[in-house]
N, C-alpha and C positions, 0 to 999 in steps of 0.2 A: 210676765208674772203669772199669767194663767197657766202656762206650761209647767211651771214649777209646782203650782198648787195641784194640778191634775196628777203630776208625777208622784207627789207626796201622798195623795189620796190612794192612788193605785198601789203604792208600796205598803201603806198601812193596811189596806184591804188584803193584799197578798200575805202579809205577815200574820194577820188575824186568821186567815183561811188555813195557813199552815199549822198554826197552834191549835185551831179547832179540830183539824183532822188528827193531829197528834193526841189530843185529849180523848177523842173518840176511840182511837186505837188502843190507848192505855186502858180505857174502860172495858173494851172488849177483851183484852188480854187478862185483866184482873178477873173478869167474869169467868173466863175459861179456866183460870187457875183455881178459882173457888170451886167450880163444878167438877173439874177433874181430880182435884185433891180430895174432895168429899167422896167421890166414887172409890178412889184408892184406899181411903181410910176404912170405908165400909167393907171392902173385900178383905182387907188385912185383918179386921176384927172378926170376920166370920170364919175364916179358915187359917188358923195359925199353922205355919209350916215349920216342921222340925228342921233344925240345922243339919246339913249333911256332915257325915264323918270326914275329918280332915284326910286328905289324900297324901300319903308319904311321897316326898320328892325323891325321885330316883337320882342316885349319885351319877355324876358324869362318867361315862365309860372311859377307861384308860385307853388312850390311843397309841398305836404303834408309830413311833416317831422315826423309824429307820428311813422311810421314804423322804420325810422332811429333812433329815440330816443329810441324805444324799443330794437333795436339791440344793440345800444351803452350801454344801461343799462344792458342788459344781458351779454355783453362782460365784462363790468367792474365787475359785480357781480361774474362772473365765475373766473376772475383773482384774485379777493379778497377773494374768497370762502365765500361769504355772500349771503344773500337773496336779491332779488330785491326790497323788501318792505322797506329795510333800505336805499336805494339809491334814489336820485332825481337829475336828470340832469337839471341844471338851464340854462346853455348855452353851445353851442359848436361852433367850428369854423372849416370850411372845409379848408384843406390844399391841394392845387392843386400842384401836382408834375409833371403831364403830360403836354406836350406842348399843345397849344391851338388847333392845327390841329388834335391832337390825341383825345382830348376831343370832338371836333366837330364830328369827324368820329364815335366815340363810341356812341354819342347821336343820330346821324343819323341811325346807325345800330339798336339801341334799338327802335327807333320810327317807323322803318319799311321803 
């Protein structure tokens, strides 16, 4: 019976210690929030910054699709075991599977 009592006491002391440390961390974080937001509000009131003029978004450049059509034709001809002279691609549709941020980063890397 003594072992169970000692185990319960250790468990209660451990739980109280954890909650005390969490309460101290919460107080420190709240204090930091108050201090840093007060500094940010003072600097924002002192120097109002004019909004920058909107930058026009450049239209996507028209790409030359002749290379793409040649590659598509060659791929289809290879999969069908036919000559490219018998094939003519009339239209194609791009299927975008990557997220927008991924495509933008890829385009930026390719453009330098």
